[in-house]
Rosetta silent file (secondary structure, phi, psi, omega in degrees, C-alpha in Angstrom):
SEQUENCE: RLFRDAKLTQIFEGTNQIQRLIIAREMIKERK
SCORE:     score description
SCORE:     0.000 S_00000001
   1 L     0.000  -49.354  179.894  114.758  -73.959   66.230 S_00000001
   2 H   -54.944  -44.944 -175.349  115.847  -77.026   64.369 S_00000001
   3 H   -61.592  -45.045  176.659  118.448  -75.090   62.328 S_00000001
   4 H   -57.173  -58.011  177.333  119.856  -73.582   65.542 S_00000001
   5 H   -49.174  -48.278 -177.419  120.230  -76.899   67.206 S_00000001
   6 H   -57.022  -45.133  175.603  121.864  -78.393   64.187 S_00000001
   7 H   -60.600  -49.208 -178.072  124.505  -75.538   64.267 S_00000001
   8 H   -62.002  -39.475  176.059  125.138  -76.029   67.864 S_00000001
   9 H   -62.220  -40.525  176.756  125.727  -79.743   67.435 S_00000001
  10 H   -61.247  -44.827  178.432  128.137  -79.002   64.672 S_00000001
  11 H   -56.893  -48.019  177.791  130.041  -76.611   66.784 S_00000001
  12 H   -53.501  -48.318 -173.092  129.967  -79.188   69.782 S_00000001
  13 H   -60.930  -40.430 -175.949  131.203  -81.972   67.416 S_00000001
  14 H   -60.388  -46.642 -176.909  134.011  -79.564   66.187 S_00000001
  15 H   -59.212  -46.393 -174.100  135.166  -78.872   69.836 S_00000001
  16 H   -60.767  -43.250  179.122  135.147  -82.620   70.583 S_00000001
  17 H   -68.950  -31.198  170.526  137.432  -83.257   67.594 S_00000001
  18 H   -65.088  -41.857  173.420  139.803  -80.557   68.684 S_00000001
  19 H   -58.310  -41.741  177.319  139.868  -82.021   72.178 S_00000001
  20 H   -61.201  -48.404  177.246  140.523  -85.348   70.784 S_00000001
  21 H   -51.887  -45.481 -173.961  143.452  -83.957   68.751 S_00000001
  22 H   -68.968  -44.432 -176.406  144.990  -82.269   71.808 S_00000001
  23 H   -59.502  -46.327  179.510  144.487  -85.386   73.898 S_00000001
  24 H   -56.293  -42.358 -174.386  146.133  -87.503   71.157 S_00000001
  25 H   -67.317  -38.935  178.928  149.071  -85.128   71.012 S_00000001
  26 H   -62.842  -47.154 -178.832  149.531  -85.212   74.882 S_00000001
  27 H   -62.464  -40.978  177.542  149.538  -89.021   74.782 S_00000001
  28 H   -58.219  -40.486 -173.849  152.142  -89.054   72.035 S_00000001
  29 H   -68.969  -41.551  178.426  154.360  -86.763   74.032 S_00000001
  30 H   -63.577  -30.292  169.943  153.976  -88.914   77.025 S_00000001
  31 H   -63.683  -44.231 -179.239  154.936  -92.037   75.099 S_00000001
  32 L   -76.079    0.000    0.000  158.093  -90.482   73.908 S_00000001
């Protein structure tokens, strides 16, 4: 169970990073 939870958290963190990159790109576009 612990291993599965760890994998889920890794995937969740990965999606969060992707969302942050997308948000950052959108903000940069708005500034320009």
